[in-house]
C-alpha positions as CSV (number, residue, x, y, z in Angstrom):
1,M,5.8,-29.4,-15.2
2,D,9.3,-30.6,-15.4
3,S,10.7,-31.7,-12.0
4,R,13.9,-29.8,-12.5
5,F,12.0,-26.6,-13.2
6,T,10.0,-26.9,-10.0
7,A,13.1,-27.5,-8.0
8,L,14.9,-24.5,-9.7
9,V,12.0,-22.2,-8.9
10,A,12.1,-23.4,-5.2
11,V,15.9,-22.7,-5.0
12,A,15.5,-19.3,-6.7
13,V,12.7,-18.3,-4.3
14,G,14.5,-19.7,-1.3
15,V,17.7,-17.7,-2.1
16,S,15.6,-14.6,-2.7
17,V,13.7,-14.9,0.5
18,A,16.9,-15.5,2.6
19,A,18.7,-12.6,0.9
20,L,15.9,-10.2,1.3
21,G,15.2,-11.3,4.8
22,A,18.8,-10.7,5.8
23,V,18.9,-7.3,4.1
24,R,15.5,-6.1,5.1
25,Y,15.3,-7.3,8.7
26,L,18.8,-8.3,10.0
27,S,20.8,-5.4,8.6
28,A,22.1,-2.9,11.1
29,G,20.2,0.0,9.3
30,A,16.8,-1.6,9.6
31,P,14.1,0.9,10.4
32,P,12.9,1.0,14.1
33,P,9.3,-0.2,13.6
34,F,10.5,-3.7,12.7
35,D,11.6,-6.3,15.2
36,P,14.9,-7.1,13.4
37,F,15.9,-10.3,15.0
38,A,12.9,-12.6,15.4
39,T,11.2,-11.6,12.1
40,G,14.4,-11.7,10.2
41,A,15.5,-15.0,11.7
42,F,12.2,-16.6,10.7
43,V,12.3,-15.1,7.1
44,V,15.9,-16.2,6.6
45,V,15.2,-19.7,8.0
46,T,12.3,-19.9,5.6
47,G,14.6,-19.1,2.6
48,V,17.3,-21.5,3.8
49,L,14.8,-24.4,4.2
50,L,13.3,-23.8,0.8
51,T,16.7,-23.6,-0.8
52,A,17.7,-26.9,0.8
53,A,14.5,-28.7,-0.2
54,G,14.8,-27.4,-3.7
55,G,18.4,-28.4,-4.0
56,L,17.6,-31.9,-2.8
57,A,14.7,-32.2,-5.2
58,L,16.9,-31.0,-8.0
59,S,19.6,-33.6,-7.3
60,K,17.0,-36.4,-7.0
61,G,14.8,-35.3,-9.9
62,L,11.9,-35.1,-7.6
63,D,8.7,-33.1,-8.2
64,H,6.7,-33.3,-4.9
65,L,3.4,-31.6,-4.2
66,A,4.8,-30.4,-0.8
67,L,7.7,-28.7,-2.5
68,R,5.2,-26.8,-4.7
69,A,3.2,-25.8,-1.7
70,A,6.3,-24.7,0.1
71,T,7.5,-22.7,-2.9
72,A,4.1,-20.9,-3.1
73,V,4.3,-20.0,0.6
74,G,7.9,-18.9,0.1
75,A,6.8,-16.7,-2.9
76,V,4.1,-15.0,-0.8
77,T,6.6,-14.4,2.0
78,L,9.0,-12.9,-0.6
79,L,6.3,-10.6,-1.9
80,L,5.3,-9.5,1.6
81,A,8.9,-8.9,2.7
82,A,9.6,-6.9,-0.5
83,F,6.4,-4.7,-0.7
84,S,5.0,-4.7,2.9
85,P,7.7,-5.7,5.4
86,G,5.6,-4.7,8.3
87,S,2.9,-7.2,7.4
88,L,5.1,-10.1,8.5
89,R,4.7,-8.8,12.0
90,F,0.9,-9.5,12.3
91,G,-0.3,-8.0,15.6
92,G,3.0,-6.2,16.2
93,V,5.0,-9.4,16.5
94,F,6.6,-12.0,14.2
95,W,3.5,-14.4,13.9
96,L,3.1,-14.3,10.1
97,A,6.9,-14.9,9.7
98,L,6.7,-17.8,12.1
99,V,3.7,-19.4,10.2
100,A,5.5,-19.0,6.9
101,C,8.6,-20.7,8.4
102,A,6.5,-23.5,9.8
103,L,4.7,-24.2,6.5
104,V,7.9,-24.1,4.5
105,G,9.6,-26.3,7.1
106,T,6.8,-28.9,6.8
107,G,7.0,-28.9,3.0
108,A,10.8,-29.2,3.2
109,Y,10.4,-32.2,5.6
110,R,7.9,-33.9,3.4
111,T,10.2,-33.3,0.4
112,V,13.2,-34.9,2.3
113,V,11.0,-37.9,3.2
114,A,9.9,-38.3,-0.4
115,S,13.4,-38.1,-1.6
116,R,14.5,-40.9,0.7
117,A,11.7,-43.1,-0.5
118,K,12.6,-42.6,-4.1
């Protein structure tokens, strides 16, 4: 797979996750069963981290396995936020959104480390 394509997919998924998280969870009209701040903050941070890592990989021409893994987690987060927004609140709290944010953050960190080594 071309490194630019991987990075562009990461940026597209990241922007989508951040935008959907902001609209779905942080908007003033969010439905009451959702914890709008914590879940939304983790989902938006997930999108921002993935966008930043994808942008860095795009500028360096880097195709790192951690970026692919982070993109996959971001895509699953996007699907959950789009089709089953309550599922990101496993057990009634924001645990699944926190786990997604941590996994994408780890992938973004590994992508930054790899870009500095290149």
